[in-house]
C-alpha positions as CSV (number, residue, x, y, z in Angstrom):
1,M,25.4,110.3,88.8
2,I,25.4,112.9,91.7
3,I,24.9,111.5,95.1
4,N,21.5,112.4,96.5
5,L,22.0,113.3,100.2
6,N,18.3,113.8,100.9
7,P,17.6,110.1,101.8
8,V,20.9,109.9,103.6
9,C,19.8,112.8,105.9
10,R,16.3,111.4,106.3
11,V,17.5,108.0,107.5
12,I,20.3,109.4,109.8
13,G,17.7,111.8,111.2
14,A,15.4,108.8,111.9
15,L,18.2,106.9,113.5
16,M,19.0,109.8,115.8
17,G,15.3,110.0,116.8
18,F,15.5,106.3,117.7
19,I,18.6,106.9,119.8
20,G,16.8,109.8,121.5
21,I,13.9,107.5,122.4
22,M,16.5,105.1,123.9
23,F,17.9,108.0,126.0
24,L,14.4,108.5,127.4
25,V,14.2,104.9,128.3
26,C,17.5,105.3,130.2
27,L,16.1,108.5,131.8
28,A,13.2,106.5,133.1
29,M,15.7,103.8,134.4
30,S,17.7,106.5,136.1
31,I,14.6,107.9,137.9
32,G,13.4,104.5,138.9
33,L,16.8,103.5,140.3
34,G,17.4,106.9,141.8
35,D,21.0,107.3,140.6
36,N,20.7,111.0,139.8
37,Q,21.8,110.7,136.1
38,W,18.4,111.6,134.6
39,L,19.6,115.1,133.7
40,S,22.5,113.6,131.6
41,F,20.0,111.5,129.6
42,L,17.5,114.4,129.3
43,S,20.2,116.7,127.9
44,S,21.5,114.0,125.6
45,A,17.9,113.4,124.3
46,I,17.3,117.1,123.6
47,V,20.6,117.4,121.6
48,V,19.9,114.2,119.6
49,F,16.2,115.0,118.9
50,S,17.3,118.5,117.7
51,L,20.0,117.2,115.4
52,G,17.9,114.3,114.2
53,G,14.9,116.6,113.5
54,M,16.9,119.0,111.4
55,L,18.4,116.2,109.4
56,Y,15.0,114.5,108.9
57,I,13.4,117.8,107.8
58,R,16.3,118.4,105.4
59,G,15.5,115.1,103.6
60,Y,11.7,114.9,104.1
61,G,9.5,114.7,101.1
62,K,12.3,114.5,98.6
63,A,13.0,111.7,96.1
64,N,13.0,108.2,97.8
65,Q,15.2,106.5,95.2
66,I,18.4,105.2,96.9
67,S,21.3,104.2,94.7
68,K,24.1,101.9,95.9
69,R,26.4,104.8,96.7
70,E,23.7,106.4,98.9
71,G,23.2,103.1,100.5
72,Y,26.8,102.8,101.5
73,L,26.7,106.3,102.9
74,I,23.6,105.5,104.9
75,V,25.3,102.5,106.4
76,L,28.6,104.1,107.3
77,L,27.4,107.6,108.3
78,G,24.5,106.1,110.2
79,W,26.8,103.9,112.2
80,L,29.2,106.7,112.7
81,S,26.5,109.2,113.7
82,V,24.9,107.0,116.4
83,S,28.3,106.2,117.8
84,L,29.2,109.9,118.1
85,V,25.9,111.0,119.7
86,S,25.9,108.0,122.0
87,T,29.0,109.4,123.7
88,L,26.8,112.2,125.2
89,P,25.7,110.3,128.4
90,Y,29.3,109.3,129.2
91,W,30.5,112.8,128.5
92,I,27.8,114.9,130.2
93,S,27.7,112.7,133.3
94,G,31.5,112.7,133.7
95,S,31.5,108.9,133.8
96,I,34.3,109.0,131.2
97,S,36.5,112.1,131.2
98,A,38.4,112.0,127.8
99,Y,36.3,112.2,124.7
100,H,38.4,109.7,122.8
101,D,37.6,107.2,125.5
102,C,33.9,108.1,125.3
103,F,34.0,107.4,121.5
104,F,36.0,104.2,122.0
105,E,33.4,102.9,124.5
106,S,30.5,103.9,122.3
107,M,32.0,102.3,119.1
108,S,32.9,99.2,121.1
109,G,29.3,99.0,122.2
110,F,27.6,99.5,118.8
111,T,30.0,97.2,117.0
112,T,29.4,94.7,119.8
113,T,33.2,94.4,120.3
114,G,33.1,94.6,124.0
115,A,36.5,96.1,124.6
116,T,36.3,98.6,127.4
117,I,38.5,101.5,128.8
118,L,36.7,101.4,132.2
119,P,39.0,100.3,135.0
120,D,36.2,100.1,137.5
121,I,32.9,99.2,135.8
122,E,31.0,98.7,139.1
123,S,31.6,102.3,140.2
124,L,29.4,103.7,137.4
125,A,25.8,104.7,137.9
126,P,23.4,101.8,137.0
127,S,21.6,103.8,134.3
128,I,25.0,104.5,132.6
129,L,25.7,100.8,132.7
130,F,22.3,100.1,131.3
131,W,23.0,102.5,128.4
132,R,26.3,100.8,127.8
133,S,24.6,97.4,127.5
134,L,21.8,98.9,125.4
135,T,24.3,100.2,122.8
136,Q,25.4,96.6,122.2
137,W,21.8,95.3,122.0
138,I,20.9,98.1,119.5
139,G,24.1,97.3,117.6
140,G,23.2,93.6,117.4
141,M,19.7,94.5,116.2
142,G,21.2,96.9,113.7
143,I,23.2,94.1,112.2
144,I,20.0,92.1,111.6
145,V,18.5,95.1,109.8
146,L,21.5,95.5,107.6
147,T,21.7,91.8,107.0
148,V,18.1,91.4,106.0
149,A,17.2,94.7,104.4
150,L,20.1,96.8,103.1
151,F,23.2,94.6,102.5
152,P,21.4,92.4,99.9
153,L,20.4,95.5,98.0
154,L,24.0,96.7,98.0
155,G,25.3,93.4,96.9
156,I,27.9,93.2,99.7
157,A,30.0,90.0,99.7
158,G,29.2,87.7,102.5
159,I,25.5,88.4,102.5
160,E,25.3,87.1,98.9
161,L,26.7,83.9,100.2
162,F,23.6,83.1,102.2
163,V,21.9,80.1,100.7
164,A,18.8,78.0,101.5
165,E,17.7,79.3,104.9
166,A,19.7,82.5,105.1
167,P,18.0,85.9,105.3
168,G,17.8,88.2,102.4
169,P,16.6,87.8,98.8
170,T,17.4,84.1,98.3
171,S,15.4,81.2,96.9
172,D,14.2,80.0,100.3
173,K,13.3,82.7,102.8
174,I,11.2,82.9,106.0
175,H,8.8,85.3,104.2
176,P,8.7,86.5,100.6
177,R,9.0,90.2,101.6
178,I,12.1,91.6,103.3
179,K,10.2,93.7,105.8
180,D,8.3,90.6,107.0
181,T,11.5,88.7,107.4
182,A,13.1,91.6,109.3
183,R,10.0,91.8,111.6
184,T,10.2,88.0,112.3
185,L,13.9,88.1,113.1
186,W,13.4,91.2,115.4
187,F,10.7,89.4,117.4
188,L,13.0,86.3,117.6
189,Y,15.9,88.5,118.8
190,L,13.6,90.3,121.4
191,G,12.1,87.0,122.5
192,L,15.4,85.3,123.1
193,T,16.6,88.3,125.0
194,G,13.5,88.2,127.2
195,L,13.8,84.5,127.8
196,L,17.5,84.7,128.8
197,F,16.6,87.6,131.2
198,A,13.9,85.4,132.9
199,I,16.2,82.4,133.2
200,L,19.1,84.3,134.7
201,W,16.8,86.1,137.1
202,A,15.3,82.7,138.1
203,E,18.8,81.3,138.6
204,G,19.6,83.9,141.3
205,M,21.1,86.8,139.3
206,A,19.9,90.2,140.4
207,W,17.3,91.5,138.0
208,F,19.5,94.4,136.9
209,D,22.4,92.2,136.2
210,A,20.2,89.7,134.4
211,L,18.7,92.4,132.2
212,N,22.1,93.8,131.2
213,H,23.7,90.3,130.5
214,A,20.6,89.3,128.5
215,L,21.1,92.4,126.3
216,T,24.8,91.9,125.7
217,T,24.7,88.1,125.3
218,M,22.2,88.1,122.5
219,A,24.1,90.9,120.8
220,T,27.3,88.8,121.2
221,G,28.7,92.0,122.8
222,G,30.3,91.0,126.1
223,F,29.8,94.1,128.1
224,S,29.2,93.1,131.8
225,T,28.1,95.0,134.8
226,K,30.9,93.4,136.8
227,N,34.7,94.0,136.7
228,D,35.3,90.3,136.6
229,S,32.8,89.7,133.8
230,I,31.0,86.3,134.1
231,A,33.7,85.1,136.4
232,H,31.9,87.2,139.1
233,F,29.0,84.7,138.9
234,T,30.4,81.5,140.2
235,S,27.2,79.5,139.7
236,P,27.7,76.8,137.1
237,A,24.0,77.1,136.1
238,I,24.4,80.8,135.2
239,Q,27.6,80.1,133.2
240,Y,26.0,77.2,131.3
241,T,22.9,79.3,130.6
242,I,25.0,82.1,129.1
243,L,27.1,79.6,127.2
244,L,23.9,78.2,125.6
245,F,22.6,81.5,124.6
246,M,25.9,82.6,123.2
247,L,25.8,79.5,121.1
248,L,22.3,80.5,119.9
249,A,23.4,84.1,119.2
250,G,26.2,82.9,117.0
251,T,23.8,80.8,114.9
252,N,22.1,82.2,111.8
253,Y,18.8,83.5,113.0
254,T,16.9,82.0,110.2
255,V,18.3,78.6,111.2
256,I,17.0,79.2,114.7
257,Y,13.6,80.1,113.2
258,M,13.6,76.8,111.2
259,A,14.4,74.9,114.5
260,I,11.5,76.6,116.3
261,T,9.1,75.8,113.5
262,G,10.1,72.2,113.6
263,K,12.1,72.1,110.3
264,F,15.0,70.2,111.8
265,K,16.0,68.6,108.6
266,K,16.8,72.0,107.1
267,V,18.8,72.9,110.3
268,F,21.0,69.8,110.0
269,M,21.4,70.2,106.3
270,N,22.8,73.7,106.7
271,E,26.6,73.2,106.1
272,E,27.7,76.3,107.8
273,W,25.9,75.4,111.0
274,R,27.4,71.9,110.9
275,M,30.9,73.5,110.5
276,Y,30.1,75.8,113.4
277,M,29.3,72.9,115.7
278,I,32.2,70.8,114.6
279,I,34.8,73.5,115.2
280,L,33.4,74.2,118.7
281,L,33.3,70.4,119.6
282,L,36.8,69.9,118.3
283,A,38.2,72.8,120.2
284,I,36.5,71.7,123.4
285,V,37.4,68.0,123.1
286,I,41.1,68.9,122.4
287,S,41.4,71.6,125.1
288,T,39.5,70.0,128.0
289,P,42.0,67.2,128.7
290,V,44.9,69.5,128.3
291,L,43.5,72.0,130.9
292,Y,42.5,69.2,133.2
293,Q,46.1,67.8,133.2
294,S,47.9,71.2,133.4
295,Q,45.7,73.2,135.9
296,D,44.2,72.6,139.3
297,Y,40.7,72.2,138.0
298,G,38.3,69.3,138.3
299,L,37.0,67.6,135.1
300,E,33.6,69.4,135.1
301,E,35.2,72.7,135.8
302,S,37.8,72.2,133.1
303,F,35.1,71.4,130.6
304,R,33.0,74.4,131.6
305,H,35.8,76.9,131.4
306,V,37.0,75.5,128.1
307,A,33.5,75.4,126.6
308,F,32.6,78.8,127.8
309,S,35.9,80.4,126.5
310,T,35.6,78.6,123.2
311,V,32.0,79.6,122.5
312,S,32.7,83.2,123.7
313,L,35.6,83.7,121.3
314,V,34.0,81.9,118.3
315,T,30.8,83.9,118.6
316,T,32.9,87.1,119.3
317,T,31.0,87.7,122.5
318,G,34.1,88.2,124.6
319,Y,32.7,87.2,128.0
320,V,35.3,85.9,130.4
321,S,34.8,83.2,133.0
322,V,38.5,82.6,133.6
323,D,41.8,84.0,132.4
324,Y,42.5,81.5,129.6
325,M,45.7,83.3,128.6
326,S,47.2,82.1,131.9
327,W,46.9,78.5,130.7
328,N,49.7,76.7,128.8
329,N,51.0,78.1,125.5
330,G,49.3,75.4,123.4
331,L,45.9,76.4,124.7
332,S,46.7,80.1,124.3
333,I,47.6,79.5,120.6
334,I,44.3,77.7,120.1
335,F,42.3,80.5,121.6
336,F,44.2,83.1,119.6
337,L,43.4,81.3,116.4
338,L,39.7,81.3,117.4
339,L,39.8,85.1,117.1
340,F,39.9,84.6,113.3
341,T,36.9,82.3,112.9
342,G,33.7,84.1,113.6
343,A,30.4,82.3,113.9
344,C,27.6,82.0,111.4
345,A,26.5,84.6,108.8
346,G,23.1,86.0,109.6
347,S,23.9,86.1,113.3
348,T,24.9,89.0,115.5
349,S,28.5,87.8,115.7
350,G,31.5,89.5,114.1
351,G,34.6,88.1,112.5
352,I,35.2,86.6,109.1
353,K,32.2,84.3,109.4
354,L,32.3,80.5,108.9
355,I,30.6,80.5,105.5
356,R,33.6,82.3,104.0
357,H,36.0,79.7,105.5
358,L,33.8,76.9,104.3
359,V,33.6,78.2,100.7
360,F,37.3,79.0,100.6
361,M,38.4,75.6,101.9
362,R,36.0,73.8,99.6
363,N,37.2,75.8,96.6
364,T,40.8,75.1,97.6
365,I,40.2,71.4,97.6
366,L,38.4,71.6,94.2
367,E,41.4,73.5,92.8
368,F,43.6,70.4,93.2
369,K,41.0,68.5,91.2
370,R,41.0,71.1,88.5
371,V,44.7,70.8,88.2
372,L,44.3,67.1,87.4
373,H,41.3,67.7,85.1
374,P,41.9,71.1,83.5
375,R,39.1,70.8,81.0
376,A,36.5,69.6,83.4
377,V,33.7,71.9,84.6
378,I,33.9,71.5,88.3
379,R,31.5,73.7,90.2
380,L,31.4,74.6,93.8
381,K,28.2,74.0,95.8
382,V,27.2,75.0,99.3
383,N,23.9,73.7,100.8
384,R,23.3,72.1,97.4
385,Q,23.4,75.5,95.6
386,L,26.0,76.7,93.2
387,V,28.4,79.4,94.4
388,A,28.9,81.9,91.6
389,P,32.5,82.7,90.5
390,R,31.8,86.4,91.4
391,I,31.1,85.4,95.0
392,M,34.2,83.3,95.2
393,T,36.2,86.4,94.0
394,H,34.5,88.5,96.7
395,I,35.6,86.0,99.3
396,L,39.2,85.9,98.2
397,V,39.3,89.7,98.1
398,F,37.6,89.9,101.5
399,L,40.1,87.6,103.1
400,L,43.0,89.4,101.6
401,V,41.7,92.8,102.7
402,Y,40.9,91.4,106.2
403,L,44.5,90.2,106.5
404,F,45.9,93.4,105.1
405,L,43.9,95.5,107.7
406,F,45.1,93.2,110.5
407,V,48.7,93.5,109.5
408,M,48.5,97.3,109.0
409,G,46.8,97.5,112.4
410,V,49.7,95.6,114.0
411,V,52.3,97.8,112.3
412,T,50.5,101.0,113.2
413,L,49.9,100.0,116.9
414,S,53.6,98.9,117.2
415,A,54.7,102.3,115.8
416,L,52.5,104.0,118.5
417,G,54.4,102.2,121.2
418,L,52.5,99.0,121.9
419,D,54.5,95.8,122.4
420,F,54.3,93.4,119.5
421,E,52.1,90.8,121.4
422,T,49.6,93.5,122.5
423,A,49.6,95.0,119.0
424,I,48.7,91.6,117.5
425,G,46.0,90.9,120.0
426,A,44.4,94.4,119.9
427,S,44.4,94.4,116.1
428,A,42.9,90.9,115.7
429,T,40.3,91.3,118.4
430,S,39.2,94.7,117.2
431,I,38.7,93.9,113.5
432,G,37.0,90.6,114.6
433,N,34.8,92.5,117.1
434,V,35.7,90.0,119.8
435,G,36.8,92.1,122.8
436,P,39.6,90.3,124.8
437,G,42.9,89.7,123.0
438,I,46.4,88.8,124.1
439,G,49.2,90.8,125.7
440,S,48.1,93.8,127.9
441,V,44.6,93.6,126.4
442,G,43.9,90.1,127.5
443,P,40.7,88.7,129.0
444,V,41.3,90.2,132.5
445,D,42.7,93.6,131.3
446,N,41.0,96.8,130.1
447,W,42.1,99.1,127.3
448,A,42.5,102.3,129.3
449,H,46.3,102.3,129.2
450,L,46.5,102.5,125.4
451,P,47.5,105.8,123.9
452,A,44.8,108.0,122.4
453,A,46.0,107.5,118.9
454,A,45.9,103.7,119.3
455,K,42.3,103.9,120.4
456,W,41.3,105.9,117.3
457,V,43.0,103.3,115.1
458,L,41.2,100.5,117.0
459,T,37.8,102.2,116.7
460,F,38.4,102.3,112.9
461,L,39.2,98.6,112.8
462,M,36.1,97.8,114.9
463,M,33.9,99.7,112.4
464,C,35.5,98.1,109.4
465,G,35.1,94.6,110.9
466,R,31.5,95.2,111.9
467,L,30.4,96.6,108.5
468,E,32.0,93.9,106.4
469,L,35.1,95.9,105.3
470,F,33.8,97.0,101.9
471,T,31.1,99.3,103.2
472,V,33.7,101.4,104.9
473,L,36.7,101.1,102.5
474,V,34.8,101.8,99.3
475,L,34.3,105.4,100.3
476,F,38.1,105.9,100.2
477,F,38.3,105.3,96.5
478,P,38.0,108.4,94.2
479,Y,35.6,106.8,91.8
480,F,33.0,106.4,94.5
481,W,32.6,110.2,94.5
482,K,32.8,110.7,90.7
483,D,29.8,111.0,88.5
484,N,29.2,108.1,86.1
């Protein structure tokens, strides 16, 4: 079967049109704030509308049938295209001089990784900072679209794992039709963003800072308007508020919907959500006394910094309230391991996702039972639903490929001159879309000092991690391009 590029062109053209509209929003922001960057956004919008229009016309009116291969191309090329064109405001305005740095910042935004090459964030024009935050919010919204609408059609591992309350074509959905589910989740995403903005503003944060942090919190992105990230805002109320909304952003959005509609029994029956809360509580309970004893913090401050850092890492948001890598080695190891957890499937968080850990651990336990009873039919269930053997295979392959990419990332970065600790931290946090790592890319460092080749490698890892690995890697196999 020959790949039909018409729907691919049409969708990518529409995506570019959407990015062009967002450029116009930033243009209005620039005029309103008087930062003299309106021409950068106008020029960017003209370029994007022109490219998008040509692509849309190229595919307009042609066959609408989309095969799996075209679906994979739409996801990958769509993500790559918007990341490329979104470098234009950085490049045209001169905010970032080197193009590879522009692309790194753009990919870090759309994948909601939050790693930045900017040494002085506060020196940028406000409208450029707003665009930077908006890329993360769009990226988070895009993940919801992929989760609900396209990934289930492609049969991507991870999305098929969603059971009971999860989005997609499962037995129990918010709405029977995918587009109705997507609309509901979008409104929920937008509503939570607006609510967080209002609360942060009411708590004393400047409206511009409140808006940007609301956008990047709900996207679990972590871009801040301040060089010191959330540590700049010393108000405990602000830090606890962001902590709470990071917690919500890492929760399956359908579970949040169930809670809002009063279906609390279904919320508490969700095994992935319970695992999410247990991991967070265990990490906080273990780490708080250690920090209180080893550092010059009060009990409340110790609890707040531990809880904030734990939730930030597990949800892959990457906000920083304190340099947790300056704590003792035991705590540093705990926080490094949190880079490999991820929050709930169906959220805007990155990483492996807890549902995979849950299924893998449960199947491992059952395997010992199968050893004792080799003839018994012992089936794996999650949320009272059977997990098909095919899904278990997908999980095993995903974990192996994830580990392989992480190791290859470490090897490649080390060969490019990074010290071993930095190579480990950069590889782990990029593929997990977390942001801060260890070594010279720790929570209080930026990534500007890395060689250009290393940044290209890391942008590839960011995209692989954000798009569930298989979506990117399948295009590298010859049989993807061969006719059936």
